N, C-alpha and C positions, 0 to 999 in steps of 0.2 A: 303283333297282328295275328289273330287266329281265326280260322273258319272252323266251326264246330263239326266234328264227325259224330258217330254214334255216342261215344263217350269222350267228351271234350277234355283235352289236355290242359293242365294249368301252366301257363307260361311263367318262367322265372329265369333270372340270370344268375348263373353259378359263378362264385368268386373262388377260383381254384388255386390261386397263387400259394405255393408252398405246400399244397395238400396232395396227398397220394392219389394218383389215378392209375388204374391198371388197364392195359390194352391187351386183349387176347387175339393173336393173329397179326402177322406182319405183311399182309398183302395190300391190294389196291385200296381197300376201305381204310386201313390204317394210314396209308400214304396220304389220302385225302384229308383225314381228320386230325392227324398228329400236328400239323403246323399251327392250327388254331389252339390246340391244347398247350403247345409250347409257348405260343404268344401269350396265353393266359397265365403263364408262370407255374403251371402244374408240375408236381414231382412225379414224373411218368415212368412206369415200369412196363416194358413190353415183354410179354411171354409168348414166344413163338420159336419153333425150330429153324425157321427161315424167314427172310424178309426181302422186299424189293430193294434194288440198289439205292433208291432214294431214302427208304427207311433205314437201311444199313448206314448211309452217310449221316443220318441224324444221330445214330448211336455212336459212330466214330467221332462226331463233333462234341459228344458229351451232352447233347440236348435231351436224350432219353437213356434209361438203363435197360439193356437188352439181356433178358434171361433166355438163353438159347435151348429151349426144350418145349415140350407140349405142356398144356395146362395141367396143373395138379391141384388137388383139394388144398385149400389154405392160401392160394395165391391172392385172393381178394381181401385178406386180413388187413384191417386198418385203412382200407380204401374208402374214399369219399364218392368215387364215380368210376364206372367201368364201361369200357367199350369192348363188346364181344364180337369178334369178326374172324374167327378161325374157319378153315375149310372143313373141319370135322363137326358135323351137326351134333354128335353125341357129346363131344367136349363142350360145345357151346351150351347145350342143355344143362350139363353139370355145373358149368361156371355160372349160368343164369340162376340155377337153384341156390348156389352158394351166395350169390349177391342178394337173393330174396331173404335168405336166413339172416344175413348180416345187415340187412336194410341198407344196402348200397344201391344207389340209383344206377340202373343198368340199361344200356342201349344194345339191341341185338340187330346185327346187319342182316341176318338170315330169317328172322321171325319177329316182325314188329309187334305182333299180338302178345308174344311172350315177354316183351321188354317192359320195364317199368319207366322208361324215358324214351322220348323220340328226339332225334336231331333235326332241328328246323333248317330250312334253307336260309342261310345267313349271308348278309352283305354289310359293308361298312362304307361310310362316307363322312369324313371330317368329324370323327368322334361319335357319330351316330351308328348304332348297331341295329339293323333291321333283321328280325327273325320271323319267318313265316311257316305256319303249319296248316296243311289242308288235308288232314286225315291220311288217307292212303294214296294220295296223288302227288308224288314228289315233283313231277314235271310242272304241275300247276303251281306248287309252292315256289319252285325256282323262277317261274315266269312272273309271279306276283312280286317276288323279291327283286328281280331284275328291274321291273317297272318302277318300283318305289325308289330303289337306289339310283337309277338313271334320272328320275325326276328330281331327287335331291341334288344330284351332281350338276344337272343342267339348269336348275332353278325353276323348272315347271311345277314342282311341288314346293310351295313356300314354307320355309322353316327358318325364320329369321333368328339371329342370335340376340337374346335379350340381355345385353350387357352394355356398359358404358363404351362409347365409341372413341377411339383415339386416332390421331392422324395416321393414315396408312396408305401405302402405295404398293401396288404389285406390278412388276415388269413382266409381262406375259408374252412368251413366244407363241405366236399364233399359227406357226407352221407355214407351209409353202403357198397356201391359198385356198385349198379345199377345206370348207368349214368342218368336215368330219375329221380332219387331221390335227386339230388343236387337242392338247392333252385334257384329260378329265378335270384336273385341278384348274387348268386355265379357263375352261368353260364355266366351272362353278364360280370362280372369282369374277368372271365377266358378268354372270347373272346376279351377283351381289353388289355390283358397282353402282355408285352414284354418278360418277363421271368416268368417261372412257375417252382417252386421247389416243387416236388411232392413226397408224401409217396407211398409206394407200396400198402397200403390199400385204397387209394383213388379210385375214379371212373376212372380207367385207360383208358377206351374206349374214354373218352372225349379228351384225349391228341391227338388222331389221327385227331381230327377235327380242331386243331389249325393251323393257317396259317404257311407257311414255315419259316417266319422270326422269329417266337417265339422260344426262347431258352428254352428247357425243360431240367431240371436238376433232376436226380434221387437222392433224399436225401440220399438214402442208399449208393450211390457211390461217395459222396463228399469226396475228399481226406482230411482225418482228420489231418494227420501229427502230430504235437504236441498237437492239440486240442482234446477235447472230442467230440463225435459225435454231441451233441446238440450245443456246442459252435461253431463248424464249420458251422452248419446250420445257426445259428444266424449271424455269420460273412458274410456268403454268402448273406443273406437277406439285410444286411446293405450295403455291397459293391455294389450290383446291384442297390439298391435304390439311393445311393449317386451318381451313374453314370447317374441319371436322368431317370431311367427306371421304368415302372409300373410293380410291382412284385406281383405275387400271390403265396402264400404258400398254396398249395392244400393238405389238410389233410383228412384222413378218418374220418367218423362220425362227431362229433362236436369238434372244436378246444380245448374246455375247459373240455372235458370229457376224462380224461386219455390221452390227446393229447399233453401235454406240451406247449399248446398255450400261456399260461400266461408267461412262461419263454421267449418265442420269443417276445411277446408284451413288456415285461419289457426291454429286450435288445434293442429293437427298440426305446423305449422311452428314454433310456439313451443316445442313439446316436442322439437324436433330430429328429427322422423320424416319420412322421405321419403314423398311422396304424389304419385300421378298421377291426373289427372282424365280420365275417359273420357266424352266427350259422348254424350248420348242423344237419341233422336227426341222432340222436345217434343210434348206432347198438344195444344198450341195450333194446330198445323198438321196433325198426323197424325189426330187424332180427327175434325175436320171433314171431312178427306179420306175417312176410312173411312165417313162418313155421306153421301158424295156432294156435299159442299159445298166449292168452291174458295175459299180465303180471298182470292184475287185472281182477277180475270177480265177479259179485255180488253173495254173499253167499259162495265164495271160498277164495278170497284174497282181503283185504282192503288196502294193502300197498305192495310196492315192493322196494327192496333195491339193489343198484348196487355197486358192489365192484370189485376191481382189484385183480386178482389171480396170478399176476406175481411173487409174493413173497410167499413162503410156510408159513403156519400158525406157524410152529416152528421156523422160521427164525427170529432172533432178530430185523431185519429191518422192519418187518411187522407192519403196523399201523392199521390193521383190528382187531376188537374185535370179534373173531370167537365165543367165548363163548356166547356173547349176541346175535349174529346172529342165533345161534342154537335154541334160545328160541323164536324167532319170528315165527308167524303163517303164515305170508304172503309169497310172492315170493322172491326168491333170484336170482339175475342175476349176473353172474360172467363173466367178460371180461378178456382176456389174461391169462386164467387159464388152458389150455389144458394139459400142461406138469406137472401141480401141482395138477390136480383134484383128484388124488388118495389120496394125503396128505390132501387136503381140505375136502374130503368126510370122511376120518377117523377122522379128528378133529371135524367135525359137529356131527358125531355119538357119539364120546367120550363125547361131551358136551350136549348130550341128544336128538339129532335129531333121529327120527326113521330110522333104516337101510333101510326100504322099501319105504322111501320117493322117489317119482318119480322125474326123472331128464331127461333132453333132451339136447343134444349137436347139435347145428346147425352150420355146417361148410360152409364157403363161402356164407353166407346168402345174399339173394336178387340177386345173380348172377346166371348164367346158370349152375354153378357147385354146387349149393346149395344141401346139403343133411342133413338129420336129423337122429340122432342115439339116441334111447331111452334106459334108464337104471334106476337103483336106486342108492342110495348112496352106498349100499353094493356091487353092481356089476359094477359100473362105471369104475373102474380102468382096469378090465379085458376087458370090452367092448371097451374102447378106444384103447387098444392094439390090440384086435381082429379085429376091424373095421378100424384100422390105421387112426384114427381121427387126423387131423393136424390143426395147426393154419392157418388162423384166424377162430375161432369158438366162438360162444356165448353159455354159459351154463345156463340153466334155471332149478332151483330147486324149487319144490313145486307142489301142487295139480293142479295148472292151466295147467300143462303139459298134463293132461287128458281132458282138455276142448277144445273148438274149434269146427269148423264145422263138423269134423269127429273125434269123441272121440276114443281114443285108450285104449285098456285094459292095466292095469298095468303090466309091465314086471315082470317075475318071479325073485325072489331074490336068487334062487338056482344056 
C-alpha cells in the first residue's frame, strides 16, 4: 500500500534468502532492521567498529557476520542489498556511492533522498505482510500500518482465506475478563469463527462484536441430557467441526490452567479433528496484578504456588498437599476457592501458617466490577460473609498482599 510522494517509489518484495546483504553501522538502526533481515534468511555481513549489545548478541549467535572495523571501499562487492546506518556521514556517502556504482539497492538512514530504496513501515498478521510508504512521513506510515494490521487481526478488515475448509477447532484462552487482555491470535480466530462455544468467565464483551451469522453457544446452557456437562461440550465441539465449521471454544484465563482444555483436546483428537490451543493470560497472575499485588517481589517472595480450591482440604477427593503448602514462605494463589476459603484457612493455620498471614480476595478481576477485600487467615471467613464476596474471585495469601504502589496496613485479626 503506497501513498505517492513527489517521486513515487515502486513497491516490491525482496527475496533475500541466501543472498548477501551488507549493513554498515551497528547502532540502533541496525538493531531495529536486522531481525527482519535475519528472518528473511539473508546472508548478512555487518561492518562496524562497535555495536549495541543486542546486535553483538546476534553476531555471537551466528546470525550475522561481524567485521569489526569502519567501512572500506569494496565492502559492498557482490551484495544484493545494503543498509547504510553508520554515525559517520562521510563514510555513509562513500558507501552509498559504491552501492550506486555496483547497482546495489541501498537504504540510507541519514539521508533518504540519497538512497535508492526506502524501508516501509512493515507489519505481519498470519502470513500477510503489510508494507506502507508515505513519502517522508514515517509516523504516518507507522500509523497506517498499525491500523491495517490491527484490522486484520481483530477481523474488522475482512480478508477471508479462499481455500477448502476442513474441520477445525481452536481452544482459545480469553484471559481474565477484560476484552483487551485476549491475545492477538485469539481475537483473530474469534473473528473468523462460525461457531463460538463460550464459558461465562470468558471476555463476554467480545461476543457482541461478532457478525450476525456467528452462532454463539453458552456452554453453561448446552442441554446435557444423559451426558455429563463436559461430555456434552466435547460432543458439541465435535459435531460443529464435522459440519465443516470453524469452531472456537472460548474459555476464561488459560485453557490448560484449571480449564479442562486437555479433556477437550483429547476428545477432539479421538474424533480425528485438528485442534489448536491458544494460550491465555491466567487469572492467577493477571488478577492480582490488576489489584496492585505482585505475586513475587524481591525480598518478600521468591516463588508462588497456584492451587484449585474447589475441593475442601478435608475432602478425600482433594489432590492438594495443604500441609506442605502451609510450610512454604512464598505466595499462595487460590482459584475457585471462595466458598471453601474458611476451611482452607483453617487447614493452613492448623498446619502451621500464622493466623495473621495477610490475604486478599479480588472479585471480578480486570473488569469494571472488580473489587478487593483484604483479610487474614484468621478473619477471612467472616470477611467473605460480611462483604458478600462471590465467585469468580482470586485469593492471594502472603506478604505480597501488602506490597504494590499503595501499600496497605495489615488488617486487624480481631
